[in-house]
Residue, then its C-alpha position, 0 to 999 in steps of 0.5 A: x600222385x598218391x592219395x593220403x590213403x595210398x600213402x597210409x597203406x604204404x607206410x603201414x605194416x603188412x595186411x593179411x586175410x585169414x579164412x578158415x576152411x569151411x566145414x560141410x558137416x558141422x557148425x561152429x556155433x548154433x546160438x547166440x551163447x556159442x557165438x559169444x564164446x567164439x568172440x571171447x576166444x577172439x579177444x583172448x587170442x588177440x590179447x596173447x598176440x601183441x603186434x597184431x590188429x584185427x581190422x575186420x572179422x566175420x564168424x560164419x556158422x561153418x568158417x571164420x574170416x579175419x583181416x589182420x594188420x601186423x608182421x606175419x609172425x604176430x598174425x600167425x600167433x593170433x591165429x594159432x592161439x585162437x585155433x587152440x582155444x577153439x580146439x580145446x572148447x570143441x573137444x570137451x563140449x560135444x563137438x569133437x568133429x571140429x577139434x583139430x580140424x580148424x585150418x586157416x589159409x592166409x592171403x597177403x593183401x598187397x594194395x589199398x584196393x585189395x585191402x578195402x575189398x577184403x574188409x568189405x567182403x568179410x563183413x558182407x558174408x552173412x548178408x549174402x547168405x541170409x535174407x534176414x541179415x542187415x550187413x550193418x547190424x549183424x553181431x557176428x561180423x564187425x560191419x556195425x562198427x564202421x562209421x556208426x555215430x550211435x555205436x555204444x562203447x559199454x561194458x567193463x574191462x576184462x581185467x575186472x573179471x574174477x572167480x566164477x565170472x572169469x571161468x565162465x568167460x574163458x570156458x575153462x578151469x585153467x584161468x589166465x589173467x586178463x588185461x583191460x585191452x578189451x571190454x566185456x558185457x553180459x559175459x561176452x567180449x565186445x567187438x568195439x574193444x578188440x577190433x581196430x575199426x577206426x584204423x580200418x575206417x582210415x583207409x576209406x574216403x567216407x561213410x558214403x563210399x564205404x556203404x556203396x562199396x558194401x552194397x554195390x561192388x558186386x564184381x569186386x566181391x565175385x573176384x575176391x570170392x574166386x581168390x578165396x576159392x569160395x562160392x559167390x552168394x548174390x541177392x536177386x537184385x544184384x544178379x538183375x543189376x549184373x544182367x542189365x549191365x551185361x545186356x547193355x555191354x553185349x547188345x547195346x540199347x536192346x532191353x533185357x526184356x526184349x531179348x530172344x531165348x538165344x540171347x538170354x541163354x548166352x547171358x545165362x552162360x556168362x552169369x554162370x561161368x563168370x559169376x557162379x549164379x545159381x540156376x534158379x536165379x538165372x531162370x528168374x532173372x532172365x525169364x527162362x524156364x528152370x527146366x531149360x536152365x537145368x538142362x544147360x547146367x545139369x551139375x548145378x541143378x537141385x534134385 
């Protein structure tokens, strides 16, 4: 029998995960001010694309993620409007390398499990890349919006912006009228007003499940990263948890710390080829010398 969440998913409009191709030699933003500009463009693009909902987003330094709900043409309009705004901004603000080269790929989300996983994967992005990021308070993702009883819904309606304030918000002299669909504080569009986080929350059983899936579902995150063609970034503790589980599955009651070199190297092969764990993490987790691990995986060795 289908759960209320599965029934809700089946009654919904289509869902998609749009991810831009990462830049290897350029940054989309370098400080909080530039991050704010991207948030403004996201809000404006959404305003120009009725029929599209943002359930989750992540603005990474070199790529973007969006989990969207809506018929594909409406979602494509949002992406098209956002790309155009970004292209124009970068063209006239010293980052011509980026202009015209922001390309999105879309994946259709075809199950409730996949929807939950794609939302979690999106908000985890900065958390797994940087050690100083709290996944539930990072301003460059929507992670802090969900199940947050202390969420502040402040700001003023965008429609109240006039003159210089409006030009500064849009970062262009070609101003357009804004609606009260989203709110602005200190010149920046507030994610609580343009992300439909309550809609996203309605697909999760509880705050506890949401948190556990965010910090514990390592295998699910690896599966999604492979689907998007991205490398996987796992914290050392996550790699250690994986190693314990793999050790138990393969060797039964034998403890990880008592395995011989051959057995640890076999686990290292699994961590590398199935989870794309770095050479350094394999060495630290399995108690192997970095020299031996680099010899096993020379293409992954840092020089």
